C-alpha positions as CSV (number, residue, x, y, z in Angstrom):
1,M,39.7,69.4,110.9
2,R,39.9,67.3,114.1
3,W,38.4,68.5,117.4
4,F,39.4,67.6,120.9
5,G,37.4,68.1,124.1
6,F,37.9,68.1,127.9
7,G,35.9,69.0,131.0
8,F,32.5,67.9,132.2
9,N,31.3,64.7,130.4
10,A,28.5,63.2,132.5
11,F,26.2,63.2,129.4
12,E,28.8,61.8,127.0
13,Q,29.0,65.2,125.2
14,I,32.8,64.7,124.9
15,C,33.3,61.0,124.6
16,V,31.4,57.8,125.1
17,H,32.0,55.8,128.3
18,G,30.2,53.1,130.3
19,K,27.4,53.6,132.8
20,V,28.1,56.7,134.8
21,T,28.0,56.4,138.5
22,E,28.8,58.9,141.3
23,D,32.2,57.2,141.7
24,A,33.1,57.5,138.1
25,G,35.0,60.7,138.5
26,S,37.4,59.9,135.7
27,D,34.5,59.5,133.3
28,V,32.4,62.4,134.4
29,K,35.3,64.8,134.1
30,V,37.7,64.4,131.1
31,T,41.0,66.0,132.2
32,C,43.0,65.3,129.1
33,P,42.2,66.4,125.5
34,T,40.1,63.6,123.9
35,E,39.2,63.5,120.2
36,L,35.4,64.0,119.6
37,K,33.9,61.1,117.8
38,S,30.4,59.9,116.8
39,H,28.3,57.9,119.3
40,V,27.3,55.7,116.4
41,E,30.5,54.6,114.9
42,T,28.9,52.2,112.4
43,S,26.7,55.0,110.8
44,S,27.7,57.6,108.3
45,C,27.0,60.3,110.9
46,C,28.8,63.5,110.0
47,L,30.2,63.8,113.6
48,K,33.0,61.6,112.5
49,K,34.5,64.6,110.6
50,P,32.9,67.7,111.9
51,G,33.6,71.0,110.2
52,E,32.6,73.2,113.2
53,I,31.7,72.5,116.8
54,R,29.1,74.3,118.9
55,A,28.8,73.4,122.6
56,S,26.6,74.0,125.6
57,W,26.8,72.6,129.1
58,S,25.3,69.1,128.5
59,R,25.4,68.7,124.7
60,R,27.3,69.6,121.6
61,A,26.3,70.3,118.0
62,S,28.5,69.3,115.0
63,L,28.1,71.5,111.9
64,H,28.9,69.6,108.7
65,L,29.4,71.9,105.8
66,D,30.5,69.5,103.1
67,G,28.0,68.5,100.5
68,D,24.5,68.6,102.0
69,S,25.2,70.6,105.1
70,C,23.5,69.5,108.3
71,V,23.8,69.5,112.1
72,C,24.3,66.5,114.4
73,L,23.8,66.5,118.2
74,A,25.6,64.5,120.9
75,G,25.2,64.5,124.7
76,F,22.0,65.0,126.6
77,V,19.4,64.8,123.8
78,T,15.8,64.3,125.0
79,A,12.8,64.3,122.6
80,T,14.8,65.6,119.7
81,S,17.5,63.3,118.2
82,V,19.6,64.1,115.2
83,E,22.7,62.1,116.3
84,S,22.4,59.8,113.3
85,C,21.3,62.6,110.9
86,G,17.7,61.2,110.8
87,V,14.6,63.0,109.7
88,S,13.2,63.5,113.2
89,G,13.6,66.8,115.0
90,P,14.9,70.0,113.4
91,K,15.3,70.0,109.6
92,T,19.0,71.0,109.4
93,C,19.8,70.2,105.8
94,G,21.1,73.3,104.0
95,C,22.0,75.3,107.1
96,T,25.1,77.4,107.1
97,D,25.6,78.0,110.9
98,A,24.2,76.8,114.2
99,V,24.2,77.8,117.9
100,I,23.1,75.3,120.6
101,S,22.0,76.0,124.2
102,E,20.4,73.8,126.9
103,Y,16.9,74.5,125.5
104,H,17.2,75.6,121.9
105,L,19.0,75.0,118.6
106,T,19.4,78.0,116.4
107,L,20.0,77.5,112.7
108,T,20.7,79.9,110.0
109,F,19.8,79.3,106.3
110,P,20.3,81.6,103.3
111,G,17.8,84.3,104.0
112,R,16.3,83.1,107.3
113,V,17.0,82.1,110.9
114,E,15.1,79.3,112.8
115,V,15.0,78.4,116.5
116,W,14.0,74.9,117.5
117,D,13.0,73.7,120.9
118,I,15.3,70.6,121.4
119,Q,13.4,69.4,124.4
120,K,10.3,68.8,122.3
121,K,9.7,66.7,119.2
122,E,8.1,69.2,116.8
123,S,7.9,69.4,113.0
124,T,8.1,73.2,112.9
125,P,10.5,75.7,114.5
126,K,9.5,77.6,117.6
127,W,10.5,80.9,116.0
128,S,11.8,82.0,112.7
129,M,12.8,85.3,111.0
130,E,13.6,86.4,107.5
131,I,17.0,88.2,107.3
132,N,18.6,90.5,104.7
133,T,21.8,88.8,103.7
134,Q,23.1,91.8,101.7
135,S,25.8,93.1,104.0
136,D,29.4,94.3,103.7
137,H,30.7,91.3,105.6
138,T,29.6,87.9,106.7
139,L,28.2,87.6,110.2
140,K,28.0,84.2,111.9
141,L,25.5,83.3,114.6
142,P,24.6,84.6,117.1
143,L,25.1,87.9,115.2
144,V,22.7,88.8,112.4
145,P,22.4,92.1,110.4
146,G,21.1,94.7,112.8
147,G,21.1,92.7,116.0
148,Y,21.8,89.3,117.6
149,I,20.1,86.0,118.5
150,T,19.7,85.0,122.1
151,N,19.3,81.6,123.8
152,K,16.0,82.5,125.5
153,P,12.8,84.4,124.4
154,P,12.6,87.0,123.0
155,F,15.1,85.5,120.5
156,Y,16.1,88.7,118.7
157,H,17.6,91.9,120.1
158,S,18.8,94.9,118.3
159,L,22.4,96.0,118.8
160,S,23.6,99.5,119.6
161,P,24.8,101.3,116.4
162,C,27.8,102.6,118.5
163,L,29.3,99.1,118.7
164,K,30.8,97.9,115.5
165,A,30.3,94.2,116.1
166,K,32.5,91.5,114.6
167,S,31.3,88.4,116.6
168,L,29.1,87.6,119.6
169,A,29.2,84.7,122.1
170,L,26.3,83.8,124.4
171,G,26.8,82.0,127.7
172,A,24.0,80.7,130.0
173,E,23.2,84.2,131.3
174,H,25.9,86.5,129.9
175,A,27.2,87.7,126.6
176,L,30.6,88.5,125.1
177,L,30.9,91.0,122.2
178,L,34.0,91.3,120.0
179,C,34.2,94.6,118.1
180,V,36.0,95.2,114.8
181,T,38.6,97.2,116.8
182,G,39.5,94.0,118.8
183,D,37.9,95.4,122.0
184,V,35.8,93.0,124.1
185,Y,32.5,94.0,125.9
186,T,30.6,91.8,128.3
187,W,27.2,92.1,130.0
188,G,24.6,89.9,131.9
189,L,25.0,87.8,135.0
190,G,28.4,88.2,136.8
191,S,28.0,86.0,139.8
192,H,30.7,83.6,138.7
193,G,33.2,86.2,137.4
194,Q,32.3,85.4,133.8
195,L,32.2,89.1,132.8
196,G,35.9,89.7,133.5
197,H,35.6,93.0,135.4
198,G,37.3,91.8,138.6
199,G,34.1,91.4,140.6
200,L,30.9,89.3,140.8
201,T,28.3,92.0,139.9
202,S,26.1,91.9,136.9
203,E,25.9,94.4,134.1
204,E,22.8,95.5,132.2
205,E,24.7,97.2,129.4
206,P,27.8,96.2,127.4
207,R,30.9,97.1,129.4
208,A,34.5,97.0,128.1
209,V,36.8,94.4,129.7
210,E,39.4,96.9,130.8
211,A,42.1,94.2,131.5
212,L,42.2,93.5,127.8
213,C,42.3,97.1,126.6
214,G,45.2,97.7,124.3
215,M,45.4,94.0,123.3
216,P,43.3,93.4,120.2
217,M,41.4,90.1,120.3
218,S,40.6,88.0,117.3
219,S,38.0,85.5,118.7
220,V,35.7,85.1,121.7
221,A,33.7,82.2,123.1
222,T,31.7,81.5,126.2
223,G,30.7,78.5,128.3
224,G,27.8,78.5,130.7
225,W,29.6,80.6,133.4
226,H,33.0,81.2,131.9
227,S,34.5,83.1,129.0
228,V,37.6,82.8,126.8
229,C,39.2,84.8,124.0
230,I,42.2,84.6,121.7
231,S,44.4,87.6,121.0
232,A,45.6,88.7,117.6
233,G,49.0,87.2,118.6
234,G,47.5,83.8,119.4
235,D,47.4,84.0,123.2
236,L,44.6,82.5,125.2
237,Y,42.8,84.4,128.0
238,V,40.3,82.8,130.3
239,W,38.0,83.9,133.2
240,G,34.9,82.9,135.1
241,W,33.9,79.6,136.8
242,N,36.6,77.0,137.1
243,E,35.1,74.3,139.5
244,S,35.5,71.6,136.9
245,G,38.8,72.9,135.6
246,Q,37.2,74.3,132.4
247,L,39.6,77.3,132.4
248,G,42.7,75.0,132.5
249,L,43.6,76.5,135.9
250,P,44.1,74.5,139.2
251,S,40.7,73.1,140.1
252,Q,39.7,71.5,143.4
253,G,36.9,69.5,141.7
254,V,39.3,67.9,139.3
255,R,41.9,67.2,142.0
256,K,39.3,65.4,144.2
257,A,38.2,63.3,141.2
258,L,41.8,62.3,140.4
259,Q,42.5,61.5,144.1
260,Q,39.3,59.5,144.4
261,N,40.2,57.5,141.3
262,Q,43.8,56.9,142.6
263,H,42.5,55.7,145.9
264,T,40.1,53.3,144.3
265,Q,43.0,51.8,142.2
266,Q,45.1,51.5,145.3
267,G,42.3,49.8,147.2
268,N,41.9,47.3,144.3
269,L,45.6,46.5,144.5
270,G,45.4,45.9,148.3
271,Q,47.5,48.9,149.1
272,E,46.9,51.0,152.2
273,V,44.4,53.8,151.6
274,K,44.6,57.0,153.7
275,S,41.8,57.8,156.0
276,S,39.2,60.4,155.0
277,E,40.5,62.7,157.8
278,E,44.1,62.6,156.4
279,E,42.8,63.2,152.9
280,L,40.9,66.3,154.1
281,Q,44.0,67.6,155.7
282,E,45.9,67.3,152.5
283,V,43.1,69.1,150.6
284,E,43.2,71.9,153.1
285,K,46.9,72.3,152.6
286,L,46.5,72.6,148.8
287,K,43.5,74.9,148.8
288,E,45.6,78.0,148.2
289,F,46.5,76.6,144.8
290,F,42.9,76.1,143.7
291,I,40.9,78.6,141.7
292,S,37.1,78.3,141.7
293,I,36.4,81.8,140.3
294,Q,38.7,83.8,138.1
295,A,37.1,87.2,138.0
296,F,39.4,88.9,135.5
297,P,41.2,87.6,132.4
298,A,44.1,85.3,133.0
299,L,46.7,84.4,130.3
300,L,46.7,80.6,130.0
301,D,50.1,79.0,129.3
302,V,49.8,76.3,126.7
303,T,52.7,73.8,126.5
304,P,54.4,73.3,124.1
305,S,54.1,76.9,122.9
306,C,51.9,77.4,119.9
307,E,49.6,79.9,118.2
308,I,46.0,79.2,119.1
309,K,43.6,79.8,116.2
310,A,40.2,78.5,117.2
311,L,38.2,77.4,120.2
312,R,34.7,76.2,121.3
313,V,33.5,75.9,124.9
314,T,32.3,74.6,127.3
315,S,34.0,71.3,126.4
316,T,36.0,71.7,123.2
317,L,39.2,73.4,122.1
318,G,40.5,73.7,118.5
319,V,44.2,74.5,118.1
320,G,46.3,75.1,115.1
321,G,50.1,75.1,114.7
322,N,52.6,72.7,116.0
323,M,50.9,71.4,119.1
324,A,50.9,67.6,118.6
325,N,48.3,66.5,121.2
326,L,45.8,69.3,120.2
327,D,46.5,69.7,116.5
328,T,43.1,70.0,114.7
329,R,44.1,71.0,111.2
330,H,45.5,68.7,108.5
């Protein structure tokens, strides 16, 4: 499977570029789907052909399940480095699933779960728990039998028995729960519209996303402050923070970056560049087309039409079917 990414790229979590500067808007924000590749092309790093992708705001994890399964990181990696599948940092060989956040890397192995602090170079996990793998169906992280794993301590929470969970996605400060019925529940911080209830208030308990009621969902995922889900029919719904265009909706941040890059190119060619005052007037005229916060689920049109099968956020999207520029399955 091939994976493509787009969005915020200041830490090279999507693709490698030259030295990042404040003027390098085209490098900091990837506006077109770009294939994810290893930062170390000459090595045998498993990022060249990742089986699964897990993403956070500034980094991504590639889960390689062929042969001796392991995890590789890319993006903002501090004390811990497993980009080249080395022996430093978390011992990932043999893992079956992974979840990455800005501070921790969670790994599941047959019979246990481990949480590693990826900001420190340690030889032992920060937290671990034995789990009973004898269940009726397979649960992938962050769900485990009887509860779910979180990005911050305490790392384990029990789940209400009233909710028949199928999968769970964790954002920076919010959670998305997909039930076996196809219903979607959200809770946590809501200040960026990431809960999908039409407002910016937070929720302490799981609350059904009413806009999606009656439309069974098959998959959910979250970014730091935005959420996405795929319906049983292959439609893509998005909501939450869109300042960098991460929802695929009109974004003022992306438009400014493109305009800045265009003006730089015009200046290099000796063409007349509009004054900053004229540019601001144009931006003011176009403001009504920009969406910074989408507080309820919006159906995202994908062209050409296709059936979406998988996704990872904040910066990656996997698509199956006949979409040539985003086709990930061969």
